[in-house]
N, C-alpha and C positions, 0 to 999 in steps of 0.2 A: 495469473493467480493460482489457477488449478494445478499448475506444475510447480510453482514456487513454494507455496505453503506446506505441502506434504514434506518437502525437504527439511523444513524447520523442525519437524517432529524429532529427528535424531539428535538435534542440539537444543531442544526446547528447555531442558532443565538448566543448562548453562546459560542460555540466552535469557531466561527469566531472572537469574541471579545478576547478570550484567545490567539488565533493564532496571531492576530494583535499586541498584547502587548508582548507576550512571544515567538513567532514563534511556528511552529508545523511541524511534518513530519509524513507521512504514510510510515512505513517501512514494506517491505516484505522480509522475509529471507527464502530461500529454500536450504535445504541440500539434495543431491541426489547422486546416483551412476550413473546416466545417465543425459543427457541434457533434462530438463523438458520443456514441452510446456507451455508457459505463454503468454497470450494475454489479453489486457485490451481494451475494446471497447471505442469508442469516448465519449459516455455518462458517462462512469465510470471516465475517465480522466477529463472530464468537471466537474463532481461532486467534485473530489478531488481538482481541481483548484479553483472552486467556494468557497470552504471552506478555501482557502488560504494555503493549505498544500503543502509542497514540497513532492516529492516522491523519495524513495530510495529502490532499488531492489538489493539484494545480492543473488547471486547464487553460492553455494559452491559445486563443483564436486569432489568427492573422489572415490578412488578405494579401494578394500579390501587389506589387508596386504599380502594376498597370491600371488598377482600378481608380 
């Protein structure tokens, strides 16, 4: 996220226009064999909100077939 969101600043005006007319979502998908640590700081969430994006986080936990 720290590397991705700053890249959006260059296109943020255009992105906001597209999101306003077509909607937009920031999706995070994590597949893991353990419960991952995931945190987003206040500034990151504010940047996502300022762009008008909704946020969807999917965490899929699975175990090996041997269990």
